[in-house]
C-alpha positions as CSV (number, residue, x, y, z in Angstrom):
1,X,-19.5,-19.3,14.0
2,X,-20.6,-17.0,11.2
3,X,-19.7,-13.9,13.2
4,X,-16.2,-15.1,13.9
5,X,-15.7,-15.8,10.1
6,X,-16.9,-12.2,9.3
7,X,-14.5,-10.8,11.9
8,X,-11.6,-12.7,10.6
9,X,-12.4,-11.6,7.1
10,X,-12.6,-8.0,8.4
11,X,-9.2,-8.3,10.1
12,X,-7.8,-9.7,6.8
13,X,-9.3,-6.9,4.8
14,X,-7.9,-4.3,7.2
15,X,-4.5,-5.8,7.1
16,X,-4.7,-6.0,3.3
17,X,-5.7,-2.3,3.2
18,X,-2.8,-1.4,5.4
19,X,-0.3,-3.3,3.3
20,X,-1.8,-2.0,0.1
21,X,-1.5,1.7,1.2
22,X,2.0,1.1,2.4
23,X,2.9,-0.5,-1.0
24,X,1.4,2.5,-2.8
25,X,3.1,5.0,-0.6
26,X,6.5,3.2,-1.3
27,X,5.7,3.2,-5.0
28,X,4.9,6.9,-5.1
29,X,8.1,7.6,-3.2
30,X,10.2,5.6,-5.7
31,X,8.4,7.2,-8.7
32,X,9.1,10.8,-7.2
33,X,12.7,9.8,-6.7
34,X,12.9,8.5,-10.3
35,X,11.3,11.7,-11.6
36,X,13.6,13.9,-9.7
37,X,16.6,12.0,-11.0
38,X,15.3,12.4,-14.5
39,X,14.7,16.1,-14.0
40,X,18.2,16.4,-12.5
41,X,19.9,14.7,-15.6
42,X,18.0,16.8,-18.1
């Protein structure tokens, strides 16, 4: 029972890490796009 709970927590954590890294990647992408636009307008 305890092992199952741990494994589910681990699964959740790995999914959360994937989601978070995807989010940060998208954020960096958008930030770079905004920076390039600002550079373009200057």
